[in-house]
C-alpha positions in Angstrom: 109.3 89.2 106.0 105.5 89.8 106.4 105.9 91.7 109.8 105.8 94.9 108.0 102.5 94.6 106.3 101.0 93.0 109.4 102.1 95.8 111.5 100.6 98.2 109.0 97.3 96.3 109.1 97.3 96.4 112.8 98.0 100.1 112.9 95.3 100.8 110.4 92.8 98.7 112.4 93.9 100.4 115.7 93.5 103.9 114.0 90.2 102.9 112.6 88.8 101.7 116.1 90.2 104.9 117.8 88.4 107.2 115.2 85.2 105.2 115.6 85.5 105.5 119.5 86.1 109.3 119.2 83.0 109.6 116.9 80.9 107.7 119.4 82.2 109.9 122.3 81.5 113.0 120.3 78.0 112.0 119.2 77.1 111.2 122.8 78.3 114.4 124.2 76.8 116.3 121.2 73.4 114.7 122.0 73.8 115.8 125.6 74.5 119.4 124.5 71.5 119.4 122.2 69.3 118.1 124.9 70.4 120.9 127.2 69.3 123.4 124.7 66.0 121.7 124.2 65.4 121.2 128.0 66.1 124.8 128.7 63.6 125.9 126.1 60.9 123.5 127.2 61.3 124.2 130.8 61.2 128.0 130.5 58.6 129.5 132.6 57.6 126.1 134.1 59.4 126.2 137.5 57.2 127.0 140.4 59.4 125.5 143.1 57.6 123.1 145.3 54.3 124.0 143.7 55.4 123.0 140.1 52.9 121.1 138.2 54.1 118.3 135.8 51.7 118.9 132.9 50.3 116.1 130.7 52.0 112.7 130.8 53.4 113.0 127.4 54.8 116.4 127.9 56.5 115.5 131.2 58.0 112.2 129.8 59.4 114.1 126.8 60.8 116.8 129.1 62.2 114.2 131.5 64.0 112.0 129.0 65.5 115.2 127.5 66.6 116.3 131.0 68.1 113.0 131.7 70.1 112.7 128.4 71.4 116.3 129.2 72.3 115.4 132.7 73.4 111.8 132.5 75.2 111.3 129.2 78.3 113.4 130.1 78.9 111.1 133.1 78.3 108.0 131.0 81.0 109.0 128.6 83.6 106.6 130.1 81.2 103.7 129.8 80.4 104.7 126.2 84.1 104.6 125.4 84.5 101.2 127.0 81.5 100.0 125.0 82.9 101.2 121.8 86.2 99.6 122.5 84.6 96.2 123.3 84.5 93.3 120.9 81.1 94.4 119.6 82.7 97.8 118.6 81.0 101.1 118.0 77.9 99.6 116.6 77.1 98.6 120.1 76.9 102.3 121.3 73.6 103.3 119.9 71.5 100.5 121.6 73.7 100.9 124.8 72.7 104.6 125.1 69.2 104.0 124.1 68.7 101.2 126.7 70.5 103.4 129.3 68.1 106.2 128.7 65.2 103.7 128.7 65.9 103.2 132.4 65.7 106.8 133.2 62.5 107.0 131.2 61.1 104.4 133.5 62.3 106.4 136.5 60.5 109.4 135.0 57.2 107.5 134.7 57.5 106.5 138.4 58.1 110.2 139.2 55.0 111.2 137.3 52.9 108.6 139.1 54.1 109.6 142.7 54.6 113.3 142.3 52.4 115.8 143.8 53.0 119.5 144.3 54.0 119.8 148.0 54.9 122.1 150.7 58.3 123.3 152.0 58.2 120.9 154.9 57.9 117.9 152.6 60.6 119.4 150.4 63.0 119.8 153.4 62.4 116.2 154.6 63.1 114.8 151.1 66.3 116.7 150.8 67.4 115.5 154.3 66.6 112.0 153.3 68.6 112.4 150.2 71.6 113.6 152.1 71.4 110.6 154.4 71.1 108.3 151.5 74.5 109.7 150.3 76.1 108.2 153.2 74.7 104.6 152.9 76.7 101.5 151.8 73.9 101.0 149.3 74.7 104.3 147.7 78.4 103.4 147.6 77.7 100.1 146.0 75.6 101.6 143.4 78.1 104.4 142.7 80.9 102.0 142.5 79.1 99.6 140.1 77.9 102.6 137.9 81.6 103.7 137.4 83.0 100.2 136.8 80.2 98.0 135.4 79.7 98.0 131.6 77.3 95.2 130.6 74.0 96.0 128.9 72.9 99.6 128.8 69.9 98.6 130.9 71.9 97.0 133.6 74.3 100.0 133.6 71.2 102.3 133.9 69.9 100.5 137.0 73.2 100.9 138.7 73.3 104.6 137.8 69.7 105.3 138.8 70.5 103.6 142.2 73.6 105.8 142.5 71.8 109.2 141.6 68.3 108.5 143.0 69.0 110.8 146.0 70.2 113.6 144.0 67.2 113.3 141.6 65.0 113.4 144.8 66.5 116.7 145.6 65.6 118.2 142.2 62.0 116.8 142.5 61.6 118.2 145.8 62.9 121.7 145.0 61.7 122.2 141.6 61.6 119.5 139.1 61.4 122.0 136.2 64.2 124.2 137.6 67.2 124.8 135.1 69.3 126.1 138.0 68.9 123.0 140.1 69.2 120.8 137.1 72.6 122.5 136.4 73.8 122.2 140.0 72.8 118.6 140.2 74.4 117.7 136.9 77.8 118.9 138.2 77.5 116.7 141.2 76.3 113.6 139.2 79.0 113.9 136.7 81.6 114.4 139.3 80.5 111.3 141.2 80.7 109.3 138.0 84.1 110.5 137.1 85.9 110.8 140.5 86.6 107.8 142.8 84.5 107.8 146.1 86.5 109.7 148.7 85.2 110.3 152.3 87.0 113.7 152.3 84.7 114.7 149.5 81.7 112.7 149.8 80.8 113.1 153.5 81.0 116.9 153.5 78.7 116.9 150.5 76.2 114.6 152.2 76.3 116.7 155.3 75.7 119.9 153.3 72.6 118.3 151.7 71.3 117.3 155.1 72.1 120.9 156.4 70.3 122.4 153.4 67.4 120.2 154.0 67.1 121.4 157.6 67.4 125.1 156.3 64.4 124.5 154.1 62.5 123.0 157.0 63.2 125.8 159.4 63.5 128.9 157.1 62.1 128.1 153.6 62.0 131.8 152.6 65.8 132.0 152.7 65.9 129.6 149.6 65.1 131.6 146.4 62.7 130.1 144.0 61.4 127.4 146.5 58.0 128.9 146.6 56.0 130.8 143.8 55.7 134.5 144.2 52.5 135.6 145.8 
């Protein structure tokens, strides 16, 4: 006789959890959209291809974190949904996203420490190396765990940095402040997070990156925006 009220409570609980999950997903994607707008504004006029300077530490880290939120949060949406549906509920989403972005912040600090304006030869070599990395078992392992593993945001971030490090190296090599490369690589990163690994797609992509690196090495003038105008 109490089945009706029990079912009603269960339905209300499920409906509330679904609404909270939708809100968490909407907030995550909304944050990514806002970060795209901010990143484009802050990066305007900064791209000098391989000769791009990073500016002050504070400026670069601010821009980098904004870029990573714009680029990485759309692909992290399934993980956010799973986190919102976990026993911790939607309240676990903000710390999960914050710690996920904290890992990318650390990656940005490493970029700032290691980066120097460079020549086209160095850019070509970095792009070739990134394409080769796409074919390695290590890349496949990180990519699989980035798509499947939902523990802490920090742990999830480490797996995703490992999955995307080659693609991020391409952006750093070609123009770390380039909105165009940011957009192109975002499409690839999000696709790799949402689509199962398939040799029919992944191998041609990796070979295309390698070929692009070779083109940069032998004929850098064929790549628009790679070098600043004289």
